[in-house]
PDB file as gemmi writes it, atoms N, CA and C in Angstrom:
CRYST1    1.000    1.000    1.000  90.00  90.00  90.00 P 1                      
ATOM      1  N   MET A   1     164.485  77.381 127.166  1.00  0.00           N  
ATOM      2  CA  MET A   1     164.101  75.990 127.356  1.00  0.00           C  
ATOM      3  C   MET A   1     165.181  75.303 128.203  1.00  0.00           C  
ATOM      4  N   ILE A   2     164.767  74.416 129.043  1.00  0.00           N  
ATOM      5  CA  ILE A   2     165.679  73.703 129.941  1.00  0.00           C  
ATOM      6  C   ILE A   2     166.551  72.726 129.153  1.00  0.00           C  
ATOM      7  N   GLN A   3     167.797  72.622 129.566  1.00  0.00           N  
ATOM      8  CA  GLN A   3     168.724  71.640 129.014  1.00  0.00           C  
ATOM      9  C   GLN A   3     169.065  70.663 130.130  1.00  0.00           C  
ATOM     10  N   PHE A   4     168.775  69.394 129.927  1.00  0.00           N  
ATOM     11  CA  PHE A   4     169.016  68.385 130.951  1.00  0.00           C  
ATOM     12  C   PHE A   4     170.455  67.885 130.892  1.00  0.00           C  
ATOM     13  N   SER A   5     170.935  67.445 132.043  1.00  0.00           N  
ATOM     14  CA  SER A   5     172.236  66.777 132.112  1.00  0.00           C  
ATOM     15  C   SER A   5     172.095  65.636 133.111  1.00  0.00           C  
ATOM     16  N   LEU A   6     172.922  64.627 132.942  1.00  0.00           N  
ATOM     17  CA  LEU A   6     172.882  63.467 133.830  1.00  0.00           C  
ATOM     18  C   LEU A   6     174.236  63.264 134.489  1.00  0.00           C  
ATOM     19  N   ASP A   7     174.190  62.819 135.733  1.00  0.00           N  
ATOM     20  CA  ASP A   7     175.406  62.478 136.473  1.00  0.00           C  
ATOM     21  C   ASP A   7     175.351  60.980 136.758  1.00  0.00           C  
ATOM     22  N   ALA A   8     176.108  60.212 135.993  1.00  0.00           N  
ATOM     23  CA  ALA A   8     176.093  58.748 136.119  1.00  0.00           C  
ATOM     24  C   ALA A   8     176.619  58.291 137.470  1.00  0.00           C  
ATOM     25  N   ARG A   9     177.401  59.125 138.143  1.00  0.00           N  
ATOM     26  CA  ARG A   9     177.994  58.742 139.435  1.00  0.00           C  
ATOM     27  C   ARG A   9     177.126  59.130 140.627  1.00  0.00           C  
ATOM     28  N   SER A  10     175.984  59.765 140.394  1.00  0.00           N  
ATOM     29  CA  SER A  10     175.170  60.271 141.506  1.00  0.00           C  
ATOM     30  C   SER A  10     174.425  59.178 142.262  1.00  0.00           C  
ATOM     31  N   GLY A  11     174.190  58.049 141.609  1.00  0.00           N  
ATOM     32  CA  GLY A  11     173.395  56.995 142.235  1.00  0.00           C  
ATOM     33  C   GLY A  11     171.898  57.233 142.088  1.00  0.00           C  
ATOM     34  N   VAL A  12     171.514  58.334 141.440  1.00  0.00           N  
ATOM     35  CA  VAL A  12     170.109  58.657 141.210  1.00  0.00           C  
ATOM     36  C   VAL A  12     169.765  58.235 139.788  1.00  0.00           C  
ATOM     37  N   SER A  13     168.630  57.561 139.628  1.00  0.00           N  
ATOM     38  CA  SER A  13     168.254  57.065 138.306  1.00  0.00           C  
ATOM     39  C   SER A  13     168.076  58.231 137.326  1.00  0.00           C  
ATOM     40  N   PRO A  14     168.361  57.980 136.045  1.00  0.00           N  
ATOM     41  CA  PRO A  14     168.257  59.051 135.051  1.00  0.00           C  
ATOM     42  C   PRO A  14     166.867  59.699 135.001  1.00  0.00           C  
ATOM     43  N   TYR A  15     165.812  58.896 135.086  1.00  0.00           N  
ATOM     44  CA  TYR A  15     164.478  59.492 135.006  1.00  0.00           C  
ATOM     45  C   TYR A  15     164.247  60.431 136.183  1.00  0.00           C  
ATOM     46  N   LEU A  16     164.729  60.049 137.363  1.00  0.00           N  
ATOM     47  CA  LEU A  16     164.549  60.886 138.545  1.00  0.00           C  
ATOM     48  C   LEU A  16     165.396  62.154 138.460  1.00  0.00           C  
ATOM     49  N   GLN A  17     166.558  62.073 137.835  1.00  0.00           N  
ATOM     50  CA  GLN A  17     167.369  63.266 137.634  1.00  0.00           C  
ATOM     51  C   GLN A  17     166.635  64.273 136.749  1.00  0.00           C  
ATOM     52  N   VAL A  18     165.951  63.780 135.721  1.00  0.00           N  
ATOM     53  CA  VAL A  18     165.170  64.663 134.846  1.00  0.00           C  
ATOM     54  C   VAL A  18     164.045  65.307 135.650  1.00  0.00           C  
ATOM     55  N   VAL A  19     163.329  64.512 136.434  1.00  0.00           N  
ATOM     56  CA  VAL A  19     162.240  65.037 137.267  1.00  0.00           C  
ATOM     57  C   VAL A  19     162.778  66.107 138.215  1.00  0.00           C  
ATOM     58  N   GLN A  20     163.880  65.815 138.886  1.00  0.00           N  
ATOM     59  CA  GLN A  20     164.455  66.759 139.845  1.00  0.00           C  
ATOM     60  C   GLN A  20     164.890  68.053 139.170  1.00  0.00           C  
ATOM     61  N   GLN A  21     165.435  67.956 137.971  1.00  0.00           N  
ATOM     62  CA  GLN A  21     165.874  69.156 137.265  1.00  0.00           C  
ATOM     63  C   GLN A  21     164.695  70.036 136.863  1.00  0.00           C  
ATOM     64  N   VAL A  22     163.587  69.426 136.471  1.00  0.00           N  
ATOM     65  CA  VAL A  22     162.395  70.209 136.131  1.00  0.00           C  
ATOM     66  C   VAL A  22     161.853  70.884 137.388  1.00  0.00           C  
ATOM     67  N   ARG A  23     161.733  70.136 138.471  1.00  0.00           N  
ATOM     68  CA  ARG A  23     161.237  70.717 139.729  1.00  0.00           C  
ATOM     69  C   ARG A  23     162.130  71.867 140.199  1.00  0.00           C  
ATOM     70  N   HIS A  24     163.425  71.672 140.124  1.00  0.00           N  
ATOM     71  CA  HIS A  24     164.366  72.703 140.559  1.00  0.00           C  
ATOM     72  C   HIS A  24     164.223  73.967 139.702  1.00  0.00           C  
ATOM     73  N   ALA A  25     164.133  73.793 138.390  1.00  0.00           N  
ATOM     74  CA  ALA A  25     163.975  74.929 137.484  1.00  0.00           C  
ATOM     75  C   ALA A  25     162.665  75.670 137.765  1.00  0.00           C  
ATOM     76  N   MET A  26     161.616  74.929 138.133  1.00  0.00           N  
ATOM     77  CA  MET A  26     160.337  75.566 138.465  1.00  0.00           C  
ATOM     78  C   MET A  26     160.462  76.365 139.759  1.00  0.00           C  
ATOM     79  N   ARG A  27     161.131  75.790 140.754  1.00  0.00           N  
ATOM     80  CA  ARG A  27     161.317  76.487 142.034  1.00  0.00           C  
ATOM     81  C   ARG A  27     162.070  77.804 141.851  1.00  0.00           C  
ATOM     82  N   LEU A  28     163.059  77.770 140.976  1.00  0.00           N  
ATOM     83  CA  LEU A  28     163.876  78.960 140.742  1.00  0.00           C  
ATOM     84  C   LEU A  28     163.201  79.969 139.811  1.00  0.00           C  
ATOM     85  N   GLY A  29     162.074  79.566 139.236  1.00  0.00           N  
ATOM     86  CA  GLY A  29     161.390  80.450 138.300  1.00  0.00           C  
ATOM     87  C   GLY A  29     161.977  80.433 136.901  1.00  0.00           C  
ATOM     88  N   LEU A  30     162.865  79.462 136.636  1.00  0.00           N  
ATOM     89  CA  LEU A  30     163.447  79.343 135.303  1.00  0.00           C  
ATOM     90  C   LEU A  30     162.461  78.719 134.320  1.00  0.00           C  
ATOM     91  N   LEU A  31     161.540  77.934 134.850  1.00  0.00           N  
ATOM     92  CA  LEU A  31     160.436  77.380 134.068  1.00  0.00           C  
ATOM     93  C   LEU A  31     159.150  77.958 134.640  1.00  0.00           C  
ATOM     94  N   ARG A  32     158.337  78.507 133.766  1.00  0.00           N  
ATOM     95  CA  ARG A  32     157.077  79.124 134.200  1.00  0.00           C  
ATOM     96  C   ARG A  32     155.908  78.454 133.480  1.00  0.00           C  
ATOM     97  N   GLU A  33     154.723  78.706 133.999  1.00  0.00           N  
ATOM     98  CA  GLU A  33     153.537  78.129 133.365  1.00  0.00           C  
ATOM     99  C   GLU A  33     153.512  78.477 131.886  1.00  0.00           C  
ATOM    100  N   GLY A  34     153.238  77.465 131.067  1.00  0.00           N  
ATOM    101  CA  GLY A  34     153.176  77.646 129.627  1.00  0.00           C  
ATOM    102  C   GLY A  34     154.483  77.366 128.907  1.00  0.00           C  
ATOM    103  N   ASP A  35     155.602  77.329 129.641  1.00  0.00           N  
ATOM    104  CA  ASP A  35     156.879  76.996 129.009  1.00  0.00           C  
ATOM    105  C   ASP A  35     156.849  75.553 128.533  1.00  0.00           C  
ATOM    106  N   ARG A  36     157.478  75.311 127.414  1.00  0.00           N  
ATOM    107  CA  ARG A  36     157.506  73.976 126.826  1.00  0.00           C  
ATOM    108  C   ARG A  36     158.771  73.238 127.249  1.00  0.00           C  
ATOM    109  N   LEU A  37     158.617  71.978 127.615  1.00  0.00           N  
ATOM    110  CA  LEU A  37     159.778  71.122 127.879  1.00  0.00           C  
ATOM    111  C   LEU A  37     160.298  70.604 126.545  1.00  0.00           C  
ATOM    112  N   PRO A  38     161.572  70.223 126.497  1.00  0.00           N  
ATOM    113  CA  PRO A  38     162.102  69.643 125.258  1.00  0.00           C  
ATOM    114  C   PRO A  38     161.315  68.382 124.889  1.00  0.00           C  
ATOM    115  N   THR A  39     161.244  68.102 123.613  1.00  0.00           N  
ATOM    116  CA  THR A  39     160.565  66.883 123.181  1.00  0.00           C  
ATOM    117  C   THR A  39     161.343  65.671 123.676  1.00  0.00           C  
ATOM    118  N   VAL A  40     160.643  64.564 123.781  1.00  0.00           N  
ATOM    119  CA  VAL A  40     161.295  63.317 124.185  1.00  0.00           C  
ATOM    120  C   VAL A  40     162.438  63.017 123.222  1.00  0.00           C  
ATOM    121  N   LYS A  41     162.191  63.201 121.944  1.00  0.00           N  
ATOM    122  CA  LYS A  41     163.209  62.933 120.927  1.00  0.00           C  
ATOM    123  C   LYS A  41     164.453  63.792 121.158  1.00  0.00           C  
ATOM    124  N   ASP A  42     164.274  65.068 121.496  1.00  0.00           N  
ATOM    125  CA  ASP A  42     165.415  65.954 121.739  1.00  0.00           C  
ATOM    126  C   ASP A  42     166.196  65.552 122.991  1.00  0.00           C  
ATOM    127  N   VAL A  43     165.471  65.153 124.041  1.00  0.00           N  
ATOM    128  CA  VAL A  43     166.140  64.735 125.276  1.00  0.00           C  
ATOM    129  C   VAL A  43     166.926  63.450 125.038  1.00  0.00           C  
ATOM    130  N   VAL A  44     166.327  62.518 124.331  1.00  0.00           N  
ATOM    131  CA  VAL A  44     166.994  61.255 124.010  1.00  0.00           C  
ATOM    132  C   VAL A  44     168.280  61.527 123.224  1.00  0.00           C  
ATOM    133  N   ALA A  45     168.201  62.436 122.259  1.00  0.00           N  
ATOM    134  CA  ALA A  45     169.375  62.747 121.444  1.00  0.00           C  
ATOM    135  C   ALA A  45     170.469  63.435 122.262  1.00  0.00           C  
ATOM    136  N   SER A  46     170.080  64.340 123.152  1.00  0.00           N  
ATOM    137  CA  SER A  46     171.104  65.090 123.895  1.00  0.00           C  
ATOM    138  C   SER A  46     171.722  64.288 125.041  1.00  0.00           C  
ATOM    139  N   LEU A  47     170.959  63.363 125.616  1.00  0.00           N  
ATOM    140  CA  LEU A  47     171.461  62.597 126.761  1.00  0.00           C  
ATOM    141  C   LEU A  47     171.855  61.166 126.423  1.00  0.00           C  
ATOM    142  N   ALA A  48     171.511  60.714 125.228  1.00  0.00           N  
ATOM    143  CA  ALA A  48     171.785  59.333 124.807  1.00  0.00           C  
ATOM    144  C   ALA A  48     171.187  58.335 125.793  1.00  0.00           C  
ATOM    145  N   ILE A  49     169.883  58.503 126.071  1.00  0.00           N  
ATOM    146  CA  ILE A  49     169.173  57.583 126.954  1.00  0.00           C  
ATOM    147  C   ILE A  49     167.949  57.029 126.244  1.00  0.00           C  
ATOM    148  N   ASN A  50     167.357  56.029 126.841  1.00  0.00           N  
ATOM    149  CA  ASN A  50     166.189  55.362 126.299  1.00  0.00           C  
ATOM    150  C   ASN A  50     164.977  56.302 126.339  1.00  0.00           C  
ATOM    151  N   PRO A  51     164.183  56.338 125.276  1.00  0.00           N  
ATOM    152  CA  PRO A  51     162.984  57.185 125.268  1.00  0.00           C  
ATOM    153  C   PRO A  51     162.036  56.879 126.438  1.00  0.00           C  
ATOM    154  N   ASN A  52     161.972  55.608 126.851  1.00  0.00           N  
ATOM    155  CA  ASN A  52     161.088  55.253 127.960  1.00  0.00           C  
ATOM    156  C   ASN A  52     161.505  55.938 129.263  1.00  0.00           C  
ATOM    157  N   THR A  53     162.779  56.228 129.404  1.00  0.00           N  
ATOM    158  CA  THR A  53     163.273  56.931 130.592  1.00  0.00           C  
ATOM    159  C   THR A  53     162.697  58.343 130.636  1.00  0.00           C  
ATOM    160  N   VAL A  54     162.724  59.019 129.511  1.00  0.00           N  
ATOM    161  CA  VAL A  54     162.193  60.379 129.427  1.00  0.00           C  
ATOM    162  C   VAL A  54     160.677  60.356 129.594  1.00  0.00           C  
ATOM    163  N   LEU A  55     160.022  59.403 128.949  1.00  0.00           N  
ATOM    164  CA  LEU A  55     158.569  59.290 129.075  1.00  0.00           C  
ATOM    165  C   LEU A  55     158.161  59.054 130.526  1.00  0.00           C  
ATOM    166  N   LYS A  56     158.913  58.228 131.228  1.00  0.00           N  
ATOM    167  CA  LYS A  56     158.624  57.955 132.633  1.00  0.00           C  
ATOM    168  C   LYS A  56     158.739  59.238 133.462  1.00  0.00           C  
ATOM    169  N   ALA A  57     159.766  60.020 133.210  1.00  0.00           N  
ATOM    170  CA  ALA A  57     159.951  61.286 133.932  1.00  0.00           C  
ATOM    171  C   ALA A  57     158.800  62.240 133.634  1.00  0.00           C  
ATOM    172  N   TYR A  58     158.457  62.396 132.374  1.00  0.00           N  
ATOM    173  CA  TYR A  58     157.384  63.307 131.995  1.00  0.00           C  
ATOM    174  C   TYR A  58     156.039  62.839 132.556  1.00  0.00           C  
ATOM    175  N   ARG A  59     155.813  61.517 132.577  1.00  0.00           N  
ATOM    176  CA  ARG A  59     154.558  60.992 133.148  1.00  0.00           C  
ATOM    177  C   ARG A  59     154.476  61.302 134.642  1.00  0.00           C  
ATOM    178  N   GLU A  60     155.609  61.154 135.350  1.00  0.00           N  
ATOM    179  CA  GLU A  60     155.599  61.458 136.784  1.00  0.00           C  
ATOM    180  C   GLU A  60     155.316  62.940 137.024  1.00  0.00           C  
ATOM    181  N   LEU A  61     155.920  63.795 136.237  1.00  0.00           N  
ATOM    182  CA  LEU A  61     155.671  65.230 136.366  1.00  0.00           C  
ATOM    183  C   LEU A  61     154.210  65.559 136.057  1.00  0.00           C  
ATOM    184  N   GLU A  62     153.644  64.867 135.078  1.00  0.00           N  
ATOM    185  CA  GLU A  62     152.235  65.096 134.730  1.00  0.00           C  
ATOM    186  C   GLU A  62     151.326  64.584 135.844  1.00  0.00           C  
ATOM    187  N   ARG A  63     151.634  63.411 136.379  1.00  0.00           N  
ATOM    188  CA  ARG A  63     150.845  62.847 137.481  1.00  0.00           C  
ATOM    189  C   ARG A  63     150.839  63.794 138.686  1.00  0.00           C  
ATOM    190  N   ASP A  64     151.964  64.472 138.918  1.00  0.00           N  
ATOM    191  CA  ASP A  64     152.074  65.402 140.032  1.00  0.00           C  
ATOM    192  C   ASP A  64     151.466  66.772 139.726  1.00  0.00           C  
ATOM    193  N   GLY A  65     150.928  66.930 138.514  1.00  0.00           N  
ATOM    194  CA  GLY A  65     150.264  68.178 138.157  1.00  0.00           C  
ATOM    195  C   GLY A  65     151.203  69.313 137.792  1.00  0.00           C  
ATOM    196  N   LEU A  66     152.454  68.992 137.508  1.00  0.00           N  
ATOM    197  CA  LEU A  66     153.430  70.032 137.206  1.00  0.00           C  
ATOM    198  C   LEU A  66     153.551  70.340 135.719  1.00  0.00           C  
ATOM    199  N   VAL A  67     153.220  69.369 134.891  1.00  0.00           N  
ATOM    200  CA  VAL A  67     153.234  69.577 133.447  1.00  0.00           C  
ATOM    201  C   VAL A  67     151.973  68.955 132.858  1.00  0.00           C  
ATOM    202  N   ALA A  68     151.694  69.340 131.620  1.00  0.00           N  
ATOM    203  CA  ALA A  68     150.567  68.759 130.897  1.00  0.00           C  
ATOM    204  C   ALA A  68     151.022  68.448 129.482  1.00  0.00           C  
ATOM    205  N   THR A  69     150.579  67.316 128.970  1.00  0.00           N  
ATOM    206  CA  THR A  69     150.899  66.945 127.597  1.00  0.00           C  
ATOM    207  C   THR A  69     149.832  67.518 126.693  1.00  0.00           C  
ATOM    208  N   ARG A  70     150.259  68.251 125.685  1.00  0.00           N  
ATOM    209  CA  ARG A  70     149.343  68.951 124.780  1.00  0.00           C  
ATOM    210  C   ARG A  70     149.408  68.387 123.360  1.00  0.00           C  
ATOM    211  N   GLY A  71     149.506  67.078 123.247  1.00  0.00           N  
ATOM    212  CA  GLY A  71     149.541  66.452 121.922  1.00  0.00           C  
ATOM    213  C   GLY A  71     150.691  66.971 121.084  1.00  0.00           C  
ATOM    214  N   ARG A  72     150.371  67.527 119.922  1.00  0.00           N  
ATOM    215  CA  ARG A  72     151.398  68.031 119.008  1.00  0.00           C  
ATOM    216  C   ARG A  72     152.144  69.240 119.581  1.00  0.00           C  
ATOM    217  N   ASN A  73     151.567  69.912 120.554  1.00  0.00           N  
ATOM    218  CA  ASN A  73     152.216  71.081 121.150  1.00  0.00           C  
ATOM    219  C   ASN A  73     153.232  70.703 122.213  1.00  0.00           C  
ATOM    220  N   GLY A  74     153.392  69.409 122.483  1.00  0.00           N  
ATOM    221  CA  GLY A  74     154.402  68.949 123.415  1.00  0.00           C  
ATOM    222  C   GLY A  74     153.962  68.969 124.864  1.00  0.00           C  
ATOM    223  N   THR A  75     154.935  68.981 125.737  1.00  0.00           N  
ATOM    224  CA  THR A  75     154.705  68.964 127.180  1.00  0.00           C  
ATOM    225  C   THR A  75     155.002  70.351 127.721  1.00  0.00           C  
ATOM    226  N   VAL A  76     154.015  70.929 128.401  1.00  0.00           N  
ATOM    227  CA  VAL A  76     154.169  72.293 128.904  1.00  0.00           C  
ATOM    228  C   VAL A  76     154.033  72.332 130.422  1.00  0.00           C  
ATOM    229  N   VAL A  77     154.702  73.289 131.016  1.00  0.00           N  
ATOM    230  CA  VAL A  77     154.645  73.488 132.459  1.00  0.00           C  
ATOM    231  C   VAL A  77     153.256  73.997 132.822  1.00  0.00           C  
ATOM    232  N   SER A  78     152.657  73.370 133.843  1.00  0.00           N  
ATOM    233  CA  SER A  78     151.314  73.793 134.229  1.00  0.00           C  
ATOM    234  C   SER A  78     151.185  74.111 135.710  1.00  0.00           C  
ATOM    235  N   GLY A  79     152.145  73.695 136.533  1.00  0.00           N  
ATOM    236  CA  GLY A  79     151.996  73.883 137.969  1.00  0.00           C  
ATOM    237  C   GLY A  79     153.143  74.604 138.637  1.00  0.00           C  
ATOM    238  N   ALA A  80     153.791  75.545 137.941  1.00  0.00           N  
ATOM    239  CA  ALA A  80     154.942  76.225 138.518  1.00  0.00           C  
ATOM    240  C   ALA A  80     154.563  77.014 139.761  1.00  0.00           C  
ATOM    241  N   ASP A  81     153.422  77.667 139.725  1.00  0.00           N  
ATOM    242  CA  ASP A  81     152.995  78.452 140.885  1.00  0.00           C  
ATOM    243  C   ASP A  81     152.745  77.561 142.087  1.00  0.00           C  
ATOM    244  N   GLU A  82     152.175  76.397 141.854  1.00  0.00           N  
ATOM    245  CA  GLU A  82     151.940  75.458 142.958  1.00  0.00           C  
ATOM    246  C   GLU A  82     153.258  74.985 143.564  1.00  0.00           C  
ATOM    247  N   THR A  83     154.248  74.765 142.724  1.00  0.00           N  
ATOM    248  CA  THR A  83     155.551  74.326 143.220  1.00  0.00           C  
ATOM    249  C   THR A  83     156.147  75.380 144.138  1.00  0.00           C  
ATOM    250  N   ARG A  84     156.080  76.640 143.721  1.00  0.00           N  
ATOM    251  CA  ARG A  84     156.610  77.714 144.562  1.00  0.00           C  
ATOM    252  C   ARG A  84     155.813  77.840 145.853  1.00  0.00           C  
ATOM    253  N   ALA A  85     154.494  77.638 145.787  1.00  0.00           N  
ATOM    254  CA  ALA A  85     153.666  77.709 146.996  1.00  0.00           C  
ATOM    255  C   ALA A  85     154.018  76.589 147.970  1.00  0.00           C  
ATOM    256  N   VAL A  86     154.248  75.403 147.462  1.00  0.00           N  
ATOM    257  CA  VAL A  86     154.635  74.279 148.323  1.00  0.00           C  
ATOM    258  C   VAL A  86     155.976  74.565 148.984  1.00  0.00           C  
ATOM    259  N   ASP A  87     156.903  75.109 148.215  1.00  0.00           N  
ATOM    260  CA  ASP A  87     158.209  75.447 148.789  1.00  0.00           C  
ATOM    261  C   ASP A  87     158.076  76.506 149.879  1.00  0.00           C  
ATOM    262  N   ALA A  88     157.242  77.517 149.634  1.00  0.00           N  
ATOM    263  CA  ALA A  88     157.035  78.567 150.642  1.00  0.00           C  
ATOM    264  C   ALA A  88     156.390  77.986 151.894  1.00  0.00           C  
ATOM    265  N   ALA A  89     155.434  77.078 151.707  1.00  0.00           N  
ATOM    266  CA  ALA A  89     154.777  76.440 152.849  1.00  0.00           C  
ATOM    267  C   ALA A  89     155.772  75.595 153.641  1.00  0.00           C  
ATOM    268  N   ALA A  90     156.670  74.912 152.942  1.00  0.00           N  
ATOM    269  CA  ALA A  90     157.681  74.104 153.631  1.00  0.00           C  
ATOM    270  C   ALA A  90     158.614  74.992 154.449  1.00  0.00           C  
ATOM    271  N   ASP A  91     158.993  76.134 153.888  1.00  0.00           N  
ATOM    272  CA  ASP A  91     159.839  77.077 154.627  1.00  0.00           C  
ATOM    273  C   ASP A  91     159.114  77.596 155.863  1.00  0.00           C  
ATOM    274  N   TYR A  92     157.836  77.939 155.694  1.00  0.00           N  
ATOM    275  CA  TYR A  92     157.041  78.434 156.811  1.00  0.00           C  
ATOM    276  C   TYR A  92     156.910  77.362 157.893  1.00  0.00           C  
ATOM    277  N   ALA A  93     156.651  76.120 157.479  1.00  0.00           N  
ATOM    278  CA  ALA A  93     156.510  75.031 158.445  1.00  0.00           C  
ATOM    279  C   ALA A  93     157.799  74.836 159.234  1.00  0.00           C  
ATOM    280  N   ALA A  94     158.933  74.939 158.571  1.00  0.00           N  
ATOM    281  CA  ALA A  94     160.218  74.800 159.261  1.00  0.00           C  
ATOM    282  C   ALA A  94     160.411  75.933 160.267  1.00  0.00           C  
ATOM    283  N   THR A  95     160.019  77.136 159.899  1.00  0.00           N  
ATOM    284  CA  THR A  95     160.123  78.278 160.807  1.00  0.00           C  
ATOM    285  C   THR A  95     159.219  78.086 162.014  1.00  0.00           C  
ATOM    286  N   VAL A  96     157.986  77.654 161.752  1.00  0.00           N  
ATOM    287  CA  VAL A  96     157.016  77.431 162.829  1.00  0.00           C  
ATOM    288  C   VAL A  96     157.538  76.384 163.806  1.00  0.00           C  
ATOM    289  N   ARG A  97     158.071  75.292 163.260  1.00  0.00           N  
ATOM    290  CA  ARG A  97     158.630  74.249 164.131  1.00  0.00           C  
ATOM    291  C   ARG A  97     159.773  74.806 164.979  1.00  0.00           C  
ATOM    292  N   GLY A  98     160.624  75.611 164.360  1.00  0.00           N  
ATOM    293  CA  GLY A  98     161.756  76.201 165.060  1.00  0.00           C  
ATOM    294  C   GLY A  98     161.331  77.137 166.181  1.00  0.00           C  
ATOM    295  N   LEU A  99     160.188  77.777 166.001  1.00  0.00           N  
ATOM    296  CA  LEU A  99     159.676  78.693 167.017  1.00  0.00           C  
ATOM    297  C   LEU A  99     158.881  77.972 168.099  1.00  0.00           C  
ATOM    298  N   GLY A 100     158.548  76.718 167.837  1.00  0.00           N  
ATOM    299  CA  GLY A 100     157.761  75.955 168.802  1.00  0.00           C  
ATOM    300  C   GLY A 100     156.291  76.324 168.791  1.00  0.00           C  
ATOM    301  N   LEU A 101     155.843  76.964 167.718  1.00  0.00           N  
ATOM    302  CA  LEU A 101     154.445  77.375 167.596  1.00  0.00           C  
ATOM    303  C   LEU A 101     153.571  76.159 167.283  1.00  0.00           C  
ATOM    304  N   PRO A 102     152.454  75.989 167.966  1.00  0.00           N  
ATOM    305  CA  PRO A 102     151.573  74.856 167.664  1.00  0.00           C  
ATOM    306  C   PRO A 102     151.030  74.943 166.233  1.00  0.00           C  
ATOM    307  N   ALA A 103     150.848  73.788 165.608  1.00  0.00           N  
ATOM    308  CA  ALA A 103     150.371  73.732 164.231  1.00  0.00           C  
ATOM    309  C   ALA A 103     149.030  74.446 164.064  1.00  0.00           C  
ATOM    310  N   GLU A 104     148.142  74.285 165.030  1.00  0.00           N  
ATOM    311  CA  GLU A 104     146.823  74.918 164.930  1.00  0.00           C  
ATOM    312  C   GLU A 104     146.955  76.437 164.837  1.00  0.00           C  
ATOM    313  N   ARG A 105     147.853  77.009 165.643  1.00  0.00           N  
ATOM    314  CA  ARG A 105     148.048  78.466 165.624  1.00  0.00           C  
ATOM    315  C   ARG A 105     148.678  78.906 164.308  1.00  0.00           C  
ATOM    316  N   ALA A 106     149.624  78.127 163.817  1.00  0.00           N  
ATOM    317  CA  ALA A 106     150.263  78.449 162.543  1.00  0.00           C  
ATOM    318  C   ALA A 106     149.233  78.462 161.417  1.00  0.00           C  
ATOM    319  N   LEU A 107     148.324  77.499 161.423  1.00  0.00           N  
ATOM    320  CA  LEU A 107     147.269  77.453 160.401  1.00  0.00           C  
ATOM    321  C   LEU A 107     146.326  78.639 160.527  1.00  0.00           C  
ATOM    322  N   GLU A 108     146.013  79.044 161.757  1.00  0.00           N  
ATOM    323  CA  GLU A 108     145.167  80.231 161.967  1.00  0.00           C  
ATOM    324  C   GLU A 108     145.824  81.472 161.386  1.00  0.00           C  
ATOM    325  N   ILE A 109     147.133  81.590 161.581  1.00  0.00           N  
ATOM    326  CA  ILE A 109     147.863  82.746 161.060  1.00  0.00           C  
ATOM    327  C   ILE A 109     147.782  82.775 159.539  1.00  0.00           C  
ATOM    328  N   VAL A 110     148.048  81.642 158.906  1.00  0.00           N  
ATOM    329  CA  VAL A 110     148.004  81.572 157.442  1.00  0.00           C  
ATOM    330  C   VAL A 110     146.599  81.876 156.944  1.00  0.00           C  
ATOM    331  N   LYS A 111     145.594  81.294 157.571  1.00  0.00           N  
ATOM    332  CA  LYS A 111     144.208  81.541 157.152  1.00  0.00           C  
ATOM    333  C   LYS A 111     143.883  83.023 157.256  1.00  0.00           C  
ATOM    334  N   GLY A 112     144.283  83.650 158.349  1.00  0.00           N  
ATOM    335  CA  GLY A 112     144.041  85.078 158.518  1.00  0.00           C  
ATOM    336  C   GLY A 112     144.717  85.901 157.426  1.00  0.00           C  
ATOM    337  N   MET A 113     145.937  85.531 157.108  1.00  0.00           N  
ATOM    338  CA  MET A 113     146.672  86.265 156.068  1.00  0.00           C  
ATOM    339  C   MET A 113     145.991  86.106 154.699  1.00  0.00           C  
ATOM    340  N   LEU A 114     145.538  84.906 154.408  1.00  0.00           N  
ATOM    341  CA  LEU A 114     144.884  84.667 153.122  1.00  0.00           C  
ATOM    342  C   LEU A 114     143.550  85.412 153.028  1.00  0.00           C  
ATOM    343  N   GLU A 115     142.815  85.445 154.130  1.00  0.00           N  
ATOM    344  CA  GLU A 115     141.513  86.131 154.139  1.00  0.00           C  
ATOM    345  C   GLU A 115     141.682  87.643 154.091  1.00  0.00           C  
ATOM    346  N   ALA A 116     142.808  88.146 154.583  1.00  0.00           N  
ATOM    347  CA  ALA A 116     143.048  89.593 154.595  1.00  0.00           C  
ATOM    348  C   ALA A 116     143.312  90.120 153.192  1.00  0.00           C  
ATOM    349  N   GLY A 117     143.687  89.240 152.286  1.00  0.00           N  
ATOM    350  CA  GLY A 117     143.962  89.670 150.912  1.00  0.00           C  
ATOM    351  C   GLY A 117     145.388  90.114 150.717  1.00  0.00           C  
ATOM    352  N   PRO A 118     145.670  90.742 149.576  1.00  0.00           N  
ATOM    353  CA  PRO A 118     147.038  91.149 149.249  1.00  0.00           C  
ATOM    354  C   PRO A 118     147.614  92.110 150.270  1.00  0.00           C  
ATOM    355  N   ALA A 119     148.907  91.998 150.470  1.00  0.00           N  
ATOM    356  CA  ALA A 119     149.583  92.873 151.439  1.00  0.00           C  
ATOM    357  C   ALA A 119     149.729  94.274 150.913  1.00  0.00           C  
TER     358      ALA A 119                                                      
END                                                                             
């Protein structure tokens, strides 16, 4: 389970630091689909912050489709694969830009690869 930490000197709001830490853990594969996030009560106790701060972070993650609230089962990761796909697409887009390849051609390449199936 992820353990959050806050940097008061970063200039980044606490709720956004929580959001960023969840996203980062998902990108690295440290959080996977079905993994449970700490309860709001546990985060509040470990970070000594307002419960509304944690709720705001979890709501933003849920709005972005990265987690889902499961009532008594807590908040679970639901979009880890999508996060990794977005990161891979961003890397590909940066490479394409660096090569000077037109966007239309880059999209054709990706479409062809997806239609070809597994490598």
